[in-house]
mmCIF file of the C-alpha atoms, coordinates in Angstrom:
data_MODEL
# 
_entry.id   MODEL 
# 
loop_
_atom_site.group_PDB 
_atom_site.id 
_atom_site.type_symbol 
_atom_site.label_atom_id 
_atom_site.label_alt_id 
_atom_site.label_comp_id 
_atom_site.label_asym_id 
_atom_site.label_entity_id 
_atom_site.label_seq_id 
_atom_site.pdbx_PDB_ins_code 
_atom_site.Cartn_x 
_atom_site.Cartn_y 
_atom_site.Cartn_z 
_atom_site.occupancy 
_atom_site.B_iso_or_equiv 
_atom_site.pdbx_formal_charge 
_atom_site.auth_seq_id 
_atom_site.auth_comp_id 
_atom_site.auth_asym_id 
_atom_site.auth_atom_id 
_atom_site.pdbx_PDB_model_num 
ATOM 1   C CA . MET A 1 1   ? -5.855  -25.461 77.977  1.00 0.00 ? 1   MET A CA 1 
ATOM 2   C CA . ILE A 1 2   ? -6.631  -23.184 75.049  1.00 0.00 ? 2   ILE A CA 1 
ATOM 3   C CA . THR A 1 3   ? -3.035  -21.950 74.977  1.00 0.00 ? 3   THR A CA 1 
ATOM 4   C CA . GLY A 1 4   ? -1.801  -25.541 74.782  1.00 0.00 ? 4   GLY A CA 1 
ATOM 5   C CA . ILE A 1 5   ? -4.106  -26.286 71.832  1.00 0.00 ? 5   ILE A CA 1 
ATOM 6   C CA . LEU A 1 6   ? -2.917  -23.158 69.969  1.00 0.00 ? 6   LEU A CA 1 
ATOM 7   C CA . ILE A 1 7   ? 0.717   -24.121 70.533  1.00 0.00 ? 7   ILE A CA 1 
ATOM 8   C CA . ALA A 1 8   ? 0.015   -27.647 69.230  1.00 0.00 ? 8   ALA A CA 1 
ATOM 9   C CA . VAL A 1 9   ? -1.735  -26.261 66.112  1.00 0.00 ? 9   VAL A CA 1 
ATOM 10  C CA . LEU A 1 10  ? 1.158   -23.891 65.420  1.00 0.00 ? 10  LEU A CA 1 
ATOM 11  C CA . LEU A 1 11  ? 3.681   -26.724 65.813  1.00 0.00 ? 11  LEU A CA 1 
ATOM 12  C CA . VAL A 1 12  ? 1.738   -28.922 63.373  1.00 0.00 ? 12  VAL A CA 1 
ATOM 13  C CA . PHE A 1 13  ? 1.422   -26.033 60.914  1.00 0.00 ? 13  PHE A CA 1 
ATOM 14  C CA . GLY A 1 14  ? 5.164   -25.338 61.208  1.00 0.00 ? 14  GLY A CA 1 
ATOM 15  C CA . VAL A 1 15  ? 6.023   -28.963 60.489  1.00 0.00 ? 15  VAL A CA 1 
ATOM 16  C CA . TYR A 1 16  ? 3.675   -28.932 57.444  1.00 0.00 ? 16  TYR A CA 1 
ATOM 17  C CA . ILE A 1 17  ? 5.304   -25.766 56.065  1.00 0.00 ? 17  ILE A CA 1 
ATOM 18  C CA . TYR A 1 18  ? 8.750   -27.267 56.621  1.00 0.00 ? 18  TYR A CA 1 
ATOM 19  C CA . LYS A 1 19  ? 7.937   -30.455 54.739  1.00 0.00 ? 19  LYS A CA 1 
ATOM 20  C CA . PHE A 1 20  ? 5.744   -28.865 52.067  1.00 0.00 ? 20  PHE A CA 1 
ATOM 21  C CA . PRO A 1 21  ? 7.075   -25.347 51.473  1.00 0.00 ? 21  PRO A CA 1 
ATOM 22  C CA . PRO A 1 22  ? 4.824   -23.161 49.288  1.00 0.00 ? 22  PRO A CA 1 
ATOM 23  C CA . THR A 1 23  ? 6.039   -22.706 45.728  1.00 0.00 ? 23  THR A CA 1 
ATOM 24  C CA . LYS A 1 24  ? 5.395   -19.774 43.467  1.00 0.00 ? 24  LYS A CA 1 
ATOM 25  C CA . ARG A 1 25  ? 3.046   -20.757 40.676  1.00 0.00 ? 25  ARG A CA 1 
ATOM 26  C CA . THR A 1 26  ? 3.938   -19.582 37.227  1.00 0.00 ? 26  THR A CA 1 
ATOM 27  C CA . SER A 1 27  ? 1.627   -19.678 34.237  1.00 0.00 ? 27  SER A CA 1 
ATOM 28  C CA . THR A 1 28  ? 2.599   -21.913 31.360  1.00 0.00 ? 28  THR A CA 1 
ATOM 29  C CA . PRO A 1 29  ? 1.717   -21.172 27.757  1.00 0.00 ? 29  PRO A CA 1 
ATOM 30  C CA . CYS A 1 30  ? -1.035  -23.177 26.134  1.00 0.00 ? 30  CYS A CA 1 
ATOM 31  C CA . PRO A 1 31  ? 0.539   -26.109 24.235  1.00 0.00 ? 31  PRO A CA 1 
ATOM 32  C CA . CYS A 1 32  ? -1.849  -25.390 21.362  1.00 0.00 ? 32  CYS A CA 1 
ATOM 33  C CA . SER A 1 33  ? -1.353  -21.677 20.827  1.00 0.00 ? 33  SER A CA 1 
ATOM 34  C CA . ASP A 1 34  ? -3.177  -21.725 17.485  1.00 0.00 ? 34  ASP A CA 1 
ATOM 35  C CA . LYS A 1 35  ? -6.495  -22.744 19.048  1.00 0.00 ? 35  LYS A CA 1 
ATOM 36  C CA . ILE A 1 36  ? -9.396  -20.328 18.904  1.00 0.00 ? 36  ILE A CA 1 
ATOM 37  C CA . CYS A 1 37  ? -11.056 -19.884 22.290  1.00 0.00 ? 37  CYS A CA 1 
ATOM 38  C CA . MET A 1 38  ? -14.555 -18.443 22.407  1.00 0.00 ? 38  MET A CA 1 
ATOM 39  C CA . ASP A 1 39  ? -16.613 -17.412 25.411  1.00 0.00 ? 39  ASP A CA 1 
ATOM 40  C CA . TYR A 1 40  ? -19.941 -15.784 24.601  1.00 0.00 ? 40  TYR A CA 1 
ATOM 41  C CA . SER A 1 41  ? -21.363 -15.364 28.072  1.00 0.00 ? 41  SER A CA 1 
ATOM 42  C CA . THR A 1 42  ? -23.810 -12.623 27.081  1.00 0.00 ? 42  THR A CA 1 
ATOM 43  C CA . PRO A 1 43  ? -27.581 -13.292 27.264  1.00 0.00 ? 43  PRO A CA 1 
ATOM 44  C CA . MET A 1 44  ? -28.887 -15.468 24.450  1.00 0.00 ? 44  MET A CA 1 
ATOM 45  C CA . SER A 1 45  ? -30.935 -13.685 21.786  1.00 0.00 ? 45  SER A CA 1 
ATOM 46  C CA . ASP A 1 46  ? -34.626 -14.520 21.635  1.00 0.00 ? 46  ASP A CA 1 
ATOM 47  C CA . LEU A 1 47  ? -37.817 -13.710 19.732  1.00 0.00 ? 47  LEU A CA 1 
ATOM 48  C CA . SER A 1 48  ? -41.478 -13.601 20.610  1.00 0.00 ? 48  SER A CA 1 
ATOM 49  C CA . VAL A 1 49  ? -43.079 -17.008 20.057  1.00 0.00 ? 49  VAL A CA 1 
ATOM 50  C CA . ASP A 1 50  ? -46.103 -15.226 18.604  1.00 0.00 ? 50  ASP A CA 1 
ATOM 51  C CA . LEU A 1 51  ? -43.877 -13.475 16.049  1.00 0.00 ? 51  LEU A CA 1 
ATOM 52  C CA . ILE A 1 52  ? -42.204 -16.772 15.086  1.00 0.00 ? 52  ILE A CA 1 
ATOM 53  C CA . HIS A 1 53  ? -45.564 -18.486 14.583  1.00 0.00 ? 53  HIS A CA 1 
ATOM 54  C CA . THR A 1 54  ? -46.878 -15.504 12.609  1.00 0.00 ? 54  THR A CA 1 
ATOM 55  C CA . MET A 1 55  ? -43.856 -15.396 10.293  1.00 0.00 ? 55  MET A CA 1 
ATOM 56  C CA . VAL A 1 56  ? -43.665 -19.167 9.724   1.00 0.00 ? 56  VAL A CA 1 
ATOM 57  C CA . ASN A 1 57  ? -47.380 -19.400 8.987   1.00 0.00 ? 57  ASN A CA 1 
ATOM 58  C CA . LYS A 1 58  ? -47.138 -16.366 6.694   1.00 0.00 ? 58  LYS A CA 1 
ATOM 59  C CA . TYR A 1 59  ? -44.447 -18.080 4.642   1.00 0.00 ? 59  TYR A CA 1 
ATOM 60  C CA . ARG A 1 60  ? -46.306 -21.389 4.528   1.00 0.00 ? 60  ARG A CA 1 
ATOM 61  C CA . GLY A 1 61  ? -49.565 -19.709 3.566   1.00 0.00 ? 61  GLY A CA 1 
ATOM 62  C CA . LYS A 1 62  ? -48.135 -17.395 0.900   1.00 0.00 ? 62  LYS A CA 1 
ATOM 63  C CA . GLN A 1 63  ? -44.676 -18.057 -0.553  1.00 0.00 ? 63  GLN A CA 1 
ATOM 64  C CA . LEU A 1 64  ? -44.728 -21.835 -0.045  1.00 0.00 ? 64  LEU A CA 1 
ATOM 65  C CA . ASN A 1 65  ? -48.183 -22.153 -1.586  1.00 0.00 ? 65  ASN A CA 1 
ATOM 66  C CA . CYS A 1 66  ? -47.048 -20.167 -4.625  1.00 0.00 ? 66  CYS A CA 1 
ATOM 67  C CA . ILE A 1 67  ? -43.964 -22.357 -5.022  1.00 0.00 ? 67  ILE A CA 1 
ATOM 68  C CA . ASN A 1 68  ? -45.964 -25.563 -4.707  1.00 0.00 ? 68  ASN A CA 1 
ATOM 69  C CA . ALA A 1 69  ? -48.373 -24.339 -7.401  1.00 0.00 ? 69  ALA A CA 1 
ATOM 70  C CA . LEU A 1 70  ? -45.577 -24.505 -9.987  1.00 0.00 ? 70  LEU A CA 1 
ATOM 71  C CA . ASN A 1 71  ? -45.377 -27.485 -12.339 1.00 0.00 ? 71  ASN A CA 1 
ATOM 72  C CA . ASP A 1 72  ? -42.047 -28.585 -10.856 1.00 0.00 ? 72  ASP A CA 1 
ATOM 73  C CA . PHE A 1 73  ? -43.715 -29.237 -7.502  1.00 0.00 ? 73  PHE A CA 1 
ATOM 74  C CA . LYS A 1 74  ? -46.787 -31.232 -8.495  1.00 0.00 ? 74  LYS A CA 1 
ATOM 75  C CA . GLU A 1 75  ? -45.447 -34.447 -6.905  1.00 0.00 ? 75  GLU A CA 1 
ATOM 76  C CA . GLU A 1 76  ? -43.695 -33.073 -3.797  1.00 0.00 ? 76  GLU A CA 1 
ATOM 77  C CA . SER A 1 77  ? -44.201 -30.056 -1.566  1.00 0.00 ? 77  SER A CA 1 
ATOM 78  C CA . ASP A 1 78  ? -41.155 -27.830 -1.337  1.00 0.00 ? 78  ASP A CA 1 
ATOM 79  C CA . ALA A 1 79  ? -39.123 -27.741 1.863   1.00 0.00 ? 79  ALA A CA 1 
ATOM 80  C CA . HIS A 1 80  ? -40.373 -25.439 4.610   1.00 0.00 ? 80  HIS A CA 1 
ATOM 81  C CA . SER A 1 81  ? -37.348 -25.632 6.905   1.00 0.00 ? 81  SER A CA 1 
ATOM 82  C CA . ILE A 1 82  ? -33.698 -26.656 6.800   1.00 0.00 ? 82  ILE A CA 1 
ATOM 83  C CA . TRP A 1 83  ? -31.825 -28.230 9.695   1.00 0.00 ? 83  TRP A CA 1 
ATOM 84  C CA . PHE A 1 84  ? -28.132 -28.218 10.622  1.00 0.00 ? 84  PHE A CA 1 
ATOM 85  C CA . ASP A 1 85  ? -26.710 -30.040 13.612  1.00 0.00 ? 85  ASP A CA 1 
ATOM 86  C CA . LEU A 1 86  ? -24.810 -27.825 16.059  1.00 0.00 ? 86  LEU A CA 1 
ATOM 87  C CA . GLU A 1 87  ? -21.427 -29.512 15.658  1.00 0.00 ? 87  GLU A CA 1 
ATOM 88  C CA . THR A 1 88  ? -21.547 -29.014 11.890  1.00 0.00 ? 88  THR A CA 1 
ATOM 89  C CA . LEU A 1 89  ? -22.195 -25.291 12.302  1.00 0.00 ? 89  LEU A CA 1 
ATOM 90  C CA . LYS A 1 90  ? -19.489 -24.941 14.961  1.00 0.00 ? 90  LYS A CA 1 
ATOM 91  C CA . LYS A 1 91  ? -16.922 -26.724 12.787  1.00 0.00 ? 91  LYS A CA 1 
ATOM 92  C CA . PHE A 1 92  ? -17.779 -24.572 9.789   1.00 0.00 ? 92  PHE A CA 1 
ATOM 93  C CA . ILE A 1 93  ? -17.527 -21.316 11.764  1.00 0.00 ? 93  ILE A CA 1 
ATOM 94  C CA . TYR A 1 94  ? -14.341 -22.449 13.502  1.00 0.00 ? 94  TYR A CA 1 
ATOM 95  C CA . ASN A 1 95  ? -12.639 -23.333 10.227  1.00 0.00 ? 95  ASN A CA 1 
ATOM 96  C CA . ILE A 1 96  ? -13.613 -20.047 8.590   1.00 0.00 ? 96  ILE A CA 1 
ATOM 97  C CA . GLU A 1 97  ? -11.868 -18.150 11.386  1.00 0.00 ? 97  GLU A CA 1 
ATOM 98  C CA . LYS A 1 98  ? -8.898  -20.500 11.802  1.00 0.00 ? 98  LYS A CA 1 
ATOM 99  C CA . GLN A 1 99  ? -8.103  -20.871 8.093   1.00 0.00 ? 99  GLN A CA 1 
ATOM 100 C CA . SER A 1 100 ? -8.520  -17.129 7.486   1.00 0.00 ? 100 SER A CA 1 
ATOM 101 C CA . LYS A 1 101 ? -6.197  -16.135 10.323  1.00 0.00 ? 101 LYS A CA 1 
ATOM 102 C CA . ASN A 1 102 ? -3.599  -18.723 9.315   1.00 0.00 ? 102 ASN A CA 1 
ATOM 103 C CA . LYS A 1 103 ? -3.642  -17.646 5.655   1.00 0.00 ? 103 LYS A CA 1 
ATOM 104 C CA . GLY A 1 104 ? -3.414  -14.030 6.733   1.00 0.00 ? 104 GLY A CA 1 
ATOM 105 C CA . LEU A 1 105 ? -0.351  -14.691 8.895   1.00 0.00 ? 105 LEU A CA 1 
ATOM 106 C CA . GLU A 1 106 ? 1.290   -16.600 6.050   1.00 0.00 ? 106 GLU A CA 1 
ATOM 107 C CA . ASN A 1 107 ? 0.888   -13.477 3.916   1.00 0.00 ? 107 ASN A CA 1 
ATOM 108 C CA . ASN A 1 108 ? 1.775   -10.882 6.584   1.00 0.00 ? 108 ASN A CA 1 
ATOM 109 C CA . GLU A 1 109 ? -1.836  -9.786  7.041   1.00 0.00 ? 109 GLU A CA 1 
ATOM 110 C CA . GLU A 1 110 ? -3.794  -9.828  10.275  1.00 0.00 ? 110 GLU A CA 1 
ATOM 111 C CA . ILE A 1 111 ? -7.351  -11.119 9.842   1.00 0.00 ? 111 ILE A CA 1 
ATOM 112 C CA . THR A 1 112 ? -9.752  -10.443 12.720  1.00 0.00 ? 112 THR A CA 1 
ATOM 113 C CA . SER A 1 113 ? -12.997 -12.247 13.480  1.00 0.00 ? 113 SER A CA 1 
ATOM 114 C CA . LYS A 1 114 ? -14.872 -8.936  13.134  1.00 0.00 ? 114 LYS A CA 1 
ATOM 115 C CA . GLU A 1 115 ? -14.068 -8.959  9.406   1.00 0.00 ? 115 GLU A CA 1 
ATOM 116 C CA . LEU A 1 116 ? -15.580 -12.402 8.870   1.00 0.00 ? 116 LEU A CA 1 
ATOM 117 C CA . GLY A 1 117 ? -19.151 -13.496 8.318   1.00 0.00 ? 117 GLY A CA 1 
ATOM 118 C CA . ILE A 1 118 ? -21.425 -15.907 6.465   1.00 0.00 ? 118 ILE A CA 1 
ATOM 119 C CA . ARG A 1 119 ? -23.803 -15.149 3.607   1.00 0.00 ? 119 ARG A CA 1 
ATOM 120 C CA . VAL A 1 120 ? -26.802 -17.469 3.270   1.00 0.00 ? 120 VAL A CA 1 
ATOM 121 C CA . TYR A 1 121 ? -28.048 -18.005 -0.277  1.00 0.00 ? 121 TYR A CA 1 
ATOM 122 C CA . TYR A 1 122 ? -31.466 -19.393 -1.098  1.00 0.00 ? 122 TYR A CA 1 
ATOM 123 C CA . ALA A 1 123 ? -30.884 -22.254 -3.525  1.00 0.00 ? 123 ALA A CA 1 
ATOM 124 C CA . ALA A 1 124 ? -32.610 -25.193 -5.232  1.00 0.00 ? 124 ALA A CA 1 
ATOM 125 C CA . TYR A 1 125 ? -31.336 -28.667 -5.996  1.00 0.00 ? 125 TYR A CA 1 
ATOM 126 C CA . PRO A 1 126 ? -30.788 -29.622 -9.656  1.00 0.00 ? 126 PRO A CA 1 
ATOM 127 C CA . GLU A 1 127 ? -33.139 -32.107 -11.276 1.00 0.00 ? 127 GLU A CA 1 
ATOM 128 C CA . ILE A 1 128 ? -32.463 -35.648 -10.065 1.00 0.00 ? 128 ILE A CA 1 
ATOM 129 C CA . LYS A 1 129 ? -31.357 -36.724 -13.554 1.00 0.00 ? 129 LYS A CA 1 
ATOM 130 C CA . ASP A 1 130 ? -28.481 -34.237 -13.320 1.00 0.00 ? 130 ASP A CA 1 
ATOM 131 C CA . TRP A 1 131 ? -27.173 -35.265 -9.902  1.00 0.00 ? 131 TRP A CA 1 
ATOM 132 C CA . GLY A 1 132 ? -24.628 -37.596 -11.486 1.00 0.00 ? 132 GLY A CA 1 
ATOM 133 C CA . LYS A 1 133 ? -22.693 -34.546 -12.694 1.00 0.00 ? 133 LYS A CA 1 
ATOM 134 C CA . TYR A 1 134 ? -21.821 -33.543 -9.125  1.00 0.00 ? 134 TYR A CA 1 
ATOM 135 C CA . ASP A 1 135 ? -19.691 -35.650 -6.799  1.00 0.00 ? 135 ASP A CA 1 
ATOM 136 C CA . ASP A 1 136 ? -21.226 -33.887 -3.792  1.00 0.00 ? 136 ASP A CA 1 
ATOM 137 C CA . LEU A 1 137 ? -24.711 -35.071 -4.749  1.00 0.00 ? 137 LEU A CA 1 
ATOM 138 C CA . ILE A 1 138 ? -23.882 -38.631 -5.862  1.00 0.00 ? 138 ILE A CA 1 
ATOM 139 C CA . SER A 1 139 ? -22.965 -39.724 -2.325  1.00 0.00 ? 139 SER A CA 1 
ATOM 140 C CA . PHE A 1 140 ? -25.849 -37.757 -0.833  1.00 0.00 ? 140 PHE A CA 1 
ATOM 141 C CA . GLN A 1 141 ? -28.352 -39.465 -3.118  1.00 0.00 ? 141 GLN A CA 1 
ATOM 142 C CA . ALA A 1 142 ? -27.044 -42.926 -2.232  1.00 0.00 ? 142 ALA A CA 1 
ATOM 143 C CA . LEU A 1 143 ? -27.523 -42.483 1.519   1.00 0.00 ? 143 LEU A CA 1 
ATOM 144 C CA . ASN A 1 144 ? -31.280 -42.325 1.739   1.00 0.00 ? 144 ASN A CA 1 
ATOM 145 C CA . PRO A 1 145 ? -34.096 -42.954 -0.762  1.00 0.00 ? 145 PRO A CA 1 
ATOM 146 C CA . ILE A 1 146 ? -35.875 -39.808 0.417   1.00 0.00 ? 146 ILE A CA 1 
ATOM 147 C CA . THR A 1 147 ? -33.150 -37.678 -1.158  1.00 0.00 ? 147 THR A CA 1 
ATOM 148 C CA . ASN A 1 148 ? -34.413 -38.793 -4.554  1.00 0.00 ? 148 ASN A CA 1 
ATOM 149 C CA . LYS A 1 149 ? -37.331 -36.438 -3.923  1.00 0.00 ? 149 LYS A CA 1 
ATOM 150 C CA . TYR A 1 150 ? -35.137 -33.358 -3.541  1.00 0.00 ? 150 TYR A CA 1 
ATOM 151 C CA . GLY A 1 151 ? -34.890 -32.362 -7.209  1.00 0.00 ? 151 GLY A CA 1 
ATOM 152 C CA . HIS A 1 152 ? -36.040 -28.734 -7.647  1.00 0.00 ? 152 HIS A CA 1 
ATOM 153 C CA . LEU A 1 153 ? -36.566 -28.348 -3.890  1.00 0.00 ? 153 LEU A CA 1 
ATOM 154 C CA . HIS A 1 154 ? -35.417 -25.465 -1.728  1.00 0.00 ? 154 HIS A CA 1 
ATOM 155 C CA . THR A 1 155 ? -32.141 -25.540 0.228   1.00 0.00 ? 155 THR A CA 1 
ATOM 156 C CA . LEU A 1 156 ? -29.522 -23.112 1.549   1.00 0.00 ? 156 LEU A CA 1 
ATOM 157 C CA . VAL A 1 157 ? -25.865 -22.565 0.721   1.00 0.00 ? 157 VAL A CA 1 
ATOM 158 C CA . MET A 1 158 ? -23.633 -20.791 3.242   1.00 0.00 ? 158 MET A CA 1 
ATOM 159 C CA . ILE A 1 159 ? -20.547 -18.983 1.927   1.00 0.00 ? 159 ILE A CA 1 
ATOM 160 C CA . PRO A 1 160 ? -17.854 -17.285 4.068   1.00 0.00 ? 160 PRO A CA 1 
ATOM 161 C CA . THR A 1 161 ? -17.598 -13.495 3.712   1.00 0.00 ? 161 THR A CA 1 
ATOM 162 C CA . ARG A 1 162 ? -14.992 -10.880 4.503   1.00 0.00 ? 162 ARG A CA 1 
ATOM 163 C CA . SER A 1 163 ? -15.570 -7.162  5.112   1.00 0.00 ? 163 SER A CA 1 
ATOM 164 C CA . ARG A 1 164 ? -12.797 -4.917  3.798   1.00 0.00 ? 164 ARG A CA 1 
ATOM 165 C CA . GLY A 1 165 ? -12.604 -1.353  2.551   1.00 0.00 ? 165 GLY A CA 1 
ATOM 166 C CA . GLY A 1 166 ? -16.255 -0.648  3.291   1.00 0.00 ? 166 GLY A CA 1 
ATOM 167 C CA . LYS A 1 167 ? -17.646 -3.617  1.359   1.00 0.00 ? 167 LYS A CA 1 
ATOM 168 C CA . THR A 1 168 ? -18.539 -7.204  2.224   1.00 0.00 ? 168 THR A CA 1 
ATOM 169 C CA . PHE A 1 169 ? -17.812 -9.940  -0.290  1.00 0.00 ? 169 PHE A CA 1 
ATOM 170 C CA . ASP A 1 170 ? -17.846 -13.738 -0.559  1.00 0.00 ? 170 ASP A CA 1 
ATOM 171 C CA . PHE A 1 171 ? -14.394 -15.282 -0.304  1.00 0.00 ? 171 PHE A CA 1 
ATOM 172 C CA . ASN A 1 172 ? -12.665 -18.638 0.092   1.00 0.00 ? 172 ASN A CA 1 
ATOM 173 C CA . PRO A 1 173 ? -10.656 -18.938 3.336   1.00 0.00 ? 173 PRO A CA 1 
ATOM 174 C CA . LEU A 1 174 ? -8.530  -21.623 1.622   1.00 0.00 ? 174 LEU A CA 1 
ATOM 175 C CA . ASP A 1 175 ? -7.532  -19.342 -1.275  1.00 0.00 ? 175 ASP A CA 1 
ATOM 176 C CA . TYR A 1 176 ? -5.649  -16.168 -0.354  1.00 0.00 ? 176 TYR A CA 1 
ATOM 177 C CA . ASP A 1 177 ? -6.162  -14.755 -3.853  1.00 0.00 ? 177 ASP A CA 1 
ATOM 178 C CA . THR A 1 178 ? -9.817  -14.175 -2.910  1.00 0.00 ? 178 THR A CA 1 
ATOM 179 C CA . TYR A 1 179 ? -9.008  -12.178 0.247   1.00 0.00 ? 179 TYR A CA 1 
ATOM 180 C CA . ALA A 1 180 ? -8.681  -8.793  -1.473  1.00 0.00 ? 180 ALA A CA 1 
ATOM 181 C CA . ASN A 1 181 ? -11.785 -8.614  -3.672  1.00 0.00 ? 181 ASN A CA 1 
ATOM 182 C CA . GLY A 1 182 ? -13.671 -11.860 -3.215  1.00 0.00 ? 182 GLY A CA 1 
ATOM 183 C CA . LEU A 1 183 ? -14.601 -14.802 -5.401  1.00 0.00 ? 183 LEU A CA 1 
ATOM 184 C CA . TYR A 1 184 ? -16.272 -13.359 -8.413  1.00 0.00 ? 184 TYR A CA 1 
ATOM 185 C CA . ASP A 1 185 ? -13.450 -11.421 -10.033 1.00 0.00 ? 185 ASP A CA 1 
ATOM 186 C CA . ARG A 1 186 ? -11.502 -14.678 -10.260 1.00 0.00 ? 186 ARG A CA 1 
ATOM 187 C CA . SER A 1 187 ? -12.001 -16.861 -13.320 1.00 0.00 ? 187 SER A CA 1 
ATOM 188 C CA . GLY A 1 188 ? -12.012 -20.113 -11.339 1.00 0.00 ? 188 GLY A CA 1 
ATOM 189 C CA . TYR A 1 189 ? -15.075 -18.991 -9.388  1.00 0.00 ? 189 TYR A CA 1 
ATOM 190 C CA . HIS A 1 190 ? -16.908 -16.892 -11.933 1.00 0.00 ? 190 HIS A CA 1 
ATOM 191 C CA . TYR A 1 191 ? -16.094 -17.943 -15.490 1.00 0.00 ? 191 TYR A CA 1 
ATOM 192 C CA . ASN A 1 192 ? -14.259 -21.281 -15.561 1.00 0.00 ? 192 ASN A CA 1 
ATOM 193 C CA . TYR A 1 193 ? -15.610 -22.914 -12.439 1.00 0.00 ? 193 TYR A CA 1 
ATOM 194 C CA . ALA A 1 194 ? -16.322 -26.479 -13.579 1.00 0.00 ? 194 ALA A CA 1 
ATOM 195 C CA . ASN A 1 195 ? -13.544 -28.027 -11.468 1.00 0.00 ? 195 ASN A CA 1 
ATOM 196 C CA . THR A 1 196 ? -13.221 -25.323 -8.804  1.00 0.00 ? 196 THR A CA 1 
ATOM 197 C CA . ARG A 1 197 ? -14.147 -25.907 -5.164  1.00 0.00 ? 197 ARG A CA 1 
ATOM 198 C CA . THR A 1 198 ? -14.654 -23.367 -2.394  1.00 0.00 ? 198 THR A CA 1 
ATOM 199 C CA . ALA A 1 199 ? -15.489 -23.418 1.305   1.00 0.00 ? 199 ALA A CA 1 
ATOM 200 C CA . ALA A 1 200 ? -19.268 -23.804 1.664   1.00 0.00 ? 200 ALA A CA 1 
ATOM 201 C CA . LEU A 1 201 ? -21.945 -25.389 3.827   1.00 0.00 ? 201 LEU A CA 1 
ATOM 202 C CA . LEU A 1 202 ? -24.707 -27.362 2.079   1.00 0.00 ? 202 LEU A CA 1 
ATOM 203 C CA . ILE A 1 203 ? -27.030 -30.377 2.337   1.00 0.00 ? 203 ILE A CA 1 
ATOM 204 C CA . ALA A 1 204 ? -26.323 -33.435 4.505   1.00 0.00 ? 204 ALA A CA 1 
ATOM 205 C CA . LYS A 1 205 ? -23.515 -34.637 6.701   1.00 0.00 ? 205 LYS A CA 1 
ATOM 206 C CA . MET A 1 206 ? -21.844 -37.611 5.082   1.00 0.00 ? 206 MET A CA 1 
ATOM 207 C CA . ASP A 1 207 ? -20.039 -40.562 6.635   1.00 0.00 ? 207 ASP A CA 1 
ATOM 208 C CA . ASP A 1 208 ? -18.944 -43.990 5.500   1.00 0.00 ? 208 ASP A CA 1 
ATOM 209 C CA . GLY A 1 209 ? -20.729 -45.823 8.312   1.00 0.00 ? 209 GLY A CA 1 
ATOM 210 C CA . THR A 1 210 ? -17.584 -46.291 10.377  1.00 0.00 ? 210 THR A CA 1 
ATOM 211 C CA . ASP A 1 211 ? -16.405 -42.832 11.357  1.00 0.00 ? 211 ASP A CA 1 
ATOM 212 C CA . PRO A 1 212 ? -19.054 -40.294 12.439  1.00 0.00 ? 212 PRO A CA 1 
ATOM 213 C CA . ASP A 1 213 ? -16.604 -37.430 11.898  1.00 0.00 ? 213 ASP A CA 1 
ATOM 214 C CA . VAL A 1 214 ? -15.949 -38.133 8.216   1.00 0.00 ? 214 VAL A CA 1 
ATOM 215 C CA . PHE A 1 215 ? -17.535 -35.470 6.038   1.00 0.00 ? 215 PHE A CA 1 
ATOM 216 C CA . MET A 1 216 ? -18.104 -35.528 2.327   1.00 0.00 ? 216 MET A CA 1 
ATOM 217 C CA . SER A 1 217 ? -15.214 -33.920 0.459   1.00 0.00 ? 217 SER A CA 1 
ATOM 218 C CA . ALA A 1 218 ? -13.683 -30.948 2.255   1.00 0.00 ? 218 ALA A CA 1 
ATOM 219 C CA . GLN A 1 219 ? -16.996 -29.480 3.279   1.00 0.00 ? 219 GLN A CA 1 
ATOM 220 C CA . ASN A 1 220 ? -19.128 -29.616 6.372   1.00 0.00 ? 220 ASN A CA 1 
ATOM 221 C CA . HIS A 1 221 ? -22.787 -30.133 5.665   1.00 0.00 ? 221 HIS A CA 1 
ATOM 222 C CA . GLY A 1 222 ? -26.255 -29.638 6.964   1.00 0.00 ? 222 GLY A CA 1 
ATOM 223 C CA . GLN A 1 223 ? -29.500 -31.263 5.941   1.00 0.00 ? 223 GLN A CA 1 
ATOM 224 C CA . LEU A 1 224 ? -32.699 -30.341 4.148   1.00 0.00 ? 224 LEU A CA 1 
ATOM 225 C CA . PHE A 1 225 ? -35.732 -30.949 6.330   1.00 0.00 ? 225 PHE A CA 1 
ATOM 226 C CA . PRO A 1 226 ? -37.447 -33.912 4.593   1.00 0.00 ? 226 PRO A CA 1 
ATOM 227 C CA . PRO A 1 227 ? -40.355 -32.533 2.563   1.00 0.00 ? 227 PRO A CA 1 
ATOM 228 C CA . ASP A 1 228 ? -42.783 -35.328 3.460   1.00 0.00 ? 228 ASP A CA 1 
ATOM 229 C CA . ILE A 1 229 ? -42.678 -34.736 7.252   1.00 0.00 ? 229 ILE A CA 1 
ATOM 230 C CA . ASP A 1 230 ? -45.589 -32.773 8.693   1.00 0.00 ? 230 ASP A CA 1 
ATOM 231 C CA . TYR A 1 231 ? -43.991 -29.710 10.271  1.00 0.00 ? 231 TYR A CA 1 
ATOM 232 C CA . ASN A 1 232 ? -47.240 -28.873 12.094  1.00 0.00 ? 232 ASN A CA 1 
ATOM 233 C CA . GLN A 1 233 ? -47.292 -32.195 13.922  1.00 0.00 ? 233 GLN A CA 1 
ATOM 234 C CA . ILE A 1 234 ? -43.679 -31.899 15.072  1.00 0.00 ? 234 ILE A CA 1 
ATOM 235 C CA . PHE A 1 235 ? -43.560 -28.282 16.196  1.00 0.00 ? 235 PHE A CA 1 
ATOM 236 C CA . ASN A 1 236 ? -47.269 -27.516 16.626  1.00 0.00 ? 236 ASN A CA 1 
ATOM 237 C CA . ILE A 1 237 ? -47.026 -24.457 14.401  1.00 0.00 ? 237 ILE A CA 1 
# 
């Protein structure tokens, strides 16, 4: 009985192999060979909650109080946090690496991700009366009445950096002339910069109401945490 079943199974298997012979699988190249693939499967970094609370409260009780005591801040408290959505940060980081590597290849230079970074500058918005001078701020101001309160207030500007020859300097991934020594030995960035643009991450994501992926100018943006929201109530810090 058992022998008969084994013979039947072998016959069925033989017929299957005959009709569907195994084929050798070969790998095919990725159709988008210029894509950057990232897999950071290492444990996520963390901090003590007690340390975070201590540091945030220290800033709010000392530095922020000193800032708010200035004449420029009599009407509004300065910002105490700045928020960026994850997709904005990912796009900015991705484009720094992709544009840098592409520009390097165009100029027979290999740029590695280990050379690249981001410098975060503390910054403050111009007075509201001066926002009309800057295309980047005109659209931002029109989106939400709360932005009219941002004059003088704290924000951040993120600038791509490259490490080379033992030094780290700000550079523009879109301008290969900045790859050797950075931005500030170039007149367009240092001396005659009125009409010069560079890769940067600042303020709020912009869209025209129809396409959520449209960003203001050529930049990707973040957002200043609105100064009139009670941070304590939201995060219990």
